[in-house]
PAMARGU-894294 format. One record per residue (C-alpha): x, y, z; residue number from 0. Coordinates in Angstrom, 2 decimals. Layout:
X;Y;Z;num
X;Y;Z;NUM
...
***
This chain:
X;Y;Z;num
298.39;20.58;-81.37;0
294.84;20.70;-80.61;1
292.28;19.83;-83.25;2
289.48;22.48;-84.44;3
286.72;23.25;-81.79;4
283.90;21.16;-81.95;5
280.51;21.62;-80.97;6
279.42;21.69;-77.29;7
276.69;19.17;-77.87;8
279.14;16.92;-79.45;9
281.66;17.27;-76.69;10
278.93;16.48;-74.10;11
277.69;13.34;-76.25;12
281.14;11.92;-76.98;13
281.83;11.62;-73.03;14
285.64;12.02;-73.03;15
285.36;15.51;-71.30;16
283.27;16.56;-67.81;17
281.93;19.93;-68.49;18
280.12;21.49;-65.44;19
276.90;23.17;-66.28;20
278.09;26.68;-65.97;21
280.91;25.60;-68.55;22
278.35;24.22;-70.86;23
276.28;27.56;-70.80;24
279.46;29.46;-71.38;25
280.30;26.97;-74.38;26
276.86;27.43;-76.08;27
276.55;31.39;-75.38;28
279.79;31.73;-77.36;29
278.95;29.47;-80.18;30
276.91;30.52;-83.63;31
273.64;29.40;-84.11;32
271.89;29.69;-87.52;33
268.25;28.77;-87.35;34
267.16;26.05;-90.03;35
264.75;27.82;-92.70;36
261.40;26.35;-93.26;37
262.13;25.61;-96.79;38
265.11;26.35;-99.42;39
264.18;29.43;-101.28;40
266.41;30.07;-104.47;41
268.21;33.33;-105.13;42
266.96;35.89;-107.09;43
269.59;35.96;-109.54;44
269.64;32.19;-110.17;45
267.92;30.89;-113.69;46
264.23;30.13;-113.21;47
265.19;26.74;-114.90;48
267.40;26.09;-112.26;49
265.06;26.88;-109.23;50
263.31;23.01;-108.93;51
266.27;21.32;-108.67;52
267.40;24.24;-106.14;53
264.43;23.62;-103.83;54
264.76;19.71;-104.25;55
268.42;19.46;-102.82;56
268.08;22.72;-100.74;57
265.35;20.37;-98.94;58
267.64;17.37;-98.65;59
270.37;19.64;-97.17;60
267.53;20.86;-95.09;61
266.12;17.94;-93.74;62
270.06;16.84;-92.88;63
270.61;19.58;-91.03;64
273.15;21.13;-93.53;65
271.37;23.67;-94.87;66
271.21;27.43;-93.54;67
269.68;30.63;-95.12;68
273.16;31.73;-95.24;69
273.75;28.86;-98.18;70
271.54;30.13;-100.43;71
274.37;31.82;-102.77;72
276.53;28.87;-102.20;73
273.78;26.36;-103.52;74
273.07;28.64;-106.06;75
276.66;29.16;-107.45;76
276.69;25.41;-107.35;77
273.77;25.04;-109.89;78
274.75;27.78;-112.18;79
278.79;26.51;-112.02;80
277.28;22.84;-113.32;81
274.94;24.03;-115.69;82
277.71;26.29;-117.40;83
279.91;23.13;-117.29;84
277.47;20.77;-118.78;85
277.24;23.72;-121.30;86
281.23;23.86;-121.92;87
281.22;20.20;-121.80;88
278.89;19.87;-124.97;89
280.72;22.38;-127.16;90
284.25;20.71;-126.35;91
282.61;17.25;-127.14;92
281.54;18.96;-130.24;93
285.04;20.50;-131.25;94
286.13;17.19;-130.93;95
283.71;15.28;-132.70;96
284.60;18.08;-135.55;97
288.24;17.12;-135.15;98
289.01;20.86;-134.46;99
291.83;20.74;-131.91;100
292.24;24.50;-131.21;101
288.76;25.04;-130.04;102
288.54;21.90;-128.45;103
291.58;22.90;-126.23;104
289.82;26.21;-125.71;105
286.34;24.71;-124.40;106
288.07;22.09;-121.97;107
289.85;24.59;-120.47;108
286.81;26.68;-119.79;109
285.21;23.30;-118.72;110
287.48;22.45;-116.41;111
287.05;26.02;-114.95;112
283.64;25.42;-114.47;113
284.01;21.88;-113.00;114
286.60;23.01;-110.70;115
284.10;25.75;-109.28;116
281.34;23.52;-109.21;117
283.05;20.86;-107.00;118
284.45;23.48;-104.60;119
280.97;24.37;-104.17;120
280.02;21.00;-103.62;121
282.94;20.28;-101.22;122
281.48;23.67;-99.07;123
278.09;22.34;-98.95;124
278.45;18.74;-97.98;125
277.36;17.57;-101.77;126
280.23;15.33;-101.96;127
280.69;12.25;-100.34;128
284.42;13.09;-98.97;129
282.98;16.05;-97.39;130
279.95;14.11;-95.73;131
282.19;11.74;-94.47;132
284.01;14.61;-92.44;133
281.04;15.01;-90.61;134
281.34;13.65;-86.93;135
278.50;11.85;-85.59;136
279.10;10.83;-81.59;137
278.88;7.12;-80.98;138
276.31;8.06;-78.35;139
274.21;10.16;-80.36;140
274.03;6.99;-83.34;141
273.14;4.69;-80.76;142
270.33;6.71;-79.44;143
268.81;6.51;-82.93;144
268.60;2.79;-82.50;145
265.29;1.43;-82.14;146
264.95;0.28;-78.21;147
263.02;-2.73;-79.20;148
263.64;-5.31;-81.87;149
260.83;-5.92;-84.05;150
260.00;-9.41;-85.70;151
261.95;-9.00;-88.52;152
265.16;-7.75;-86.99;153
265.00;-10.65;-84.67;154
264.39;-13.26;-87.64;155
267.37;-11.62;-89.47;156
269.94;-11.65;-86.72;157
269.09;-15.30;-85.85;158
269.46;-15.94;-89.41;159
272.80;-14.26;-89.58;160
273.97;-16.35;-86.49;161
273.27;-19.33;-87.98;162
275.04;-18.53;-90.95;163
278.07;-17.77;-88.91;164
277.63;-21.09;-87.24;165
276.55;-19.54;-84.01;166
273.86;-21.94;-83.77;167
***
């Protein structure tokens, strides 16, 4: 059974499949390309106190190529669920400190619900390590990102590593 369809740029970069120019153009025409926004603007419904953090995380995602304007609500929901989880956590902790088992059980249930919502939004947006590990970077692109010429520091570091490994 074949895996999920990969973007054309990734297929070409992997080099395992030869595509003619016409096939490449046809595949590119069928793909959905969403432009990257100039900045991450929070949705209007998000409380003002969360706007600064939204912009900060949104900018990180935008620079990594993981954010589009369509992701605005999902990122806002992440911050809202996280804030509510923190509030429920404080109330659950207070109930536990007061030794009120019934209230503590209620608040830990609420806390668990908000935590699941927060984690689900994080997975969708690539905010968790497991969701980032699913990103596929072709070896041709990662090799192209390496500098063509080594600087003096890198040469010295490699020489030191070779000496430590017994390579002379």
